[in-house]
C-alpha positions as CSV (number, residue, x, y, z in Angstrom):
1,M,118.5,104.7,103.1
2,C,120.9,105.4,100.3
3,G,121.4,104.2,96.7
4,D,121.3,105.1,93.1
5,V,118.2,106.7,91.7
6,Y,116.6,106.1,88.3
7,D,113.5,107.4,86.6
8,H,113.0,110.3,89.1
9,E,111.8,113.7,88.1
10,R,114.3,115.6,90.3
11,F,117.5,113.5,89.8
12,K,119.5,112.3,86.8
13,D,119.7,108.6,86.4
14,D,122.4,106.9,88.4
15,T,122.6,109.8,91.0
16,F,123.5,108.5,94.5
17,V,121.2,109.9,97.2
18,N,120.5,109.6,100.9
19,T,116.9,109.8,102.0
20,S,115.5,111.4,105.0
21,R,114.3,109.1,107.8
22,L,112.1,106.3,106.6
23,T,108.6,106.0,107.9
24,T,107.8,102.6,106.3
25,I,109.8,100.0,104.4
26,D,108.4,96.8,102.9
27,I,111.0,94.7,101.3
28,V,108.5,92.2,99.9
29,K,106.6,95.0,98.0
30,K,110.0,96.7,97.3
31,E,108.7,100.1,98.7
32,A,110.1,102.5,101.2
33,Q,108.6,105.8,102.2
34,T,109.7,109.0,104.0
35,L,107.3,111.7,105.1
36,N,107.1,113.1,101.6
37,T,108.4,110.5,99.1
38,L,107.5,106.9,98.1
39,Y,110.5,105.0,96.7
40,V,110.2,101.9,94.6
41,L,113.2,99.8,95.5
42,G,115.4,97.8,93.1
43,E,117.6,94.9,94.0
44,P,119.6,95.0,97.3
45,D,123.3,95.5,97.3
46,P,125.1,92.0,97.3
47,K,127.2,93.2,100.2
48,F,124.1,93.9,102.2
49,L,122.7,90.4,101.4
50,E,126.1,88.9,102.5
51,Y,125.9,90.8,105.8
52,L,122.4,89.5,106.4
53,K,123.4,85.9,105.7
54,K,126.5,86.1,108.0
55,N,124.3,87.5,110.8
56,G,121.4,85.1,110.5
57,Y,118.9,87.5,109.0
58,K,116.7,87.3,106.0
59,L,115.8,90.2,103.7
60,E,112.1,89.6,104.7
61,D,113.0,90.4,108.3
62,Y,113.2,94.1,107.4
63,K,109.9,95.8,107.7
64,L,109.2,99.2,109.3
65,G,105.8,100.7,109.9
66,E,102.6,99.5,108.3
């Protein structure tokens, strides 16, 4: 996962980061987790939403782990 980080103790606001491999992601709860870090997600990139729509997917279809 990648994106801009805000309100994080190790990064300045608006720093672009790539995470390590995700172990869980819950779009409805707006949370994603790696082995060591829980991320609270913001709004998805409009280009990603456009991609989903073009390919017949919904944001809610993305769930990894439990």
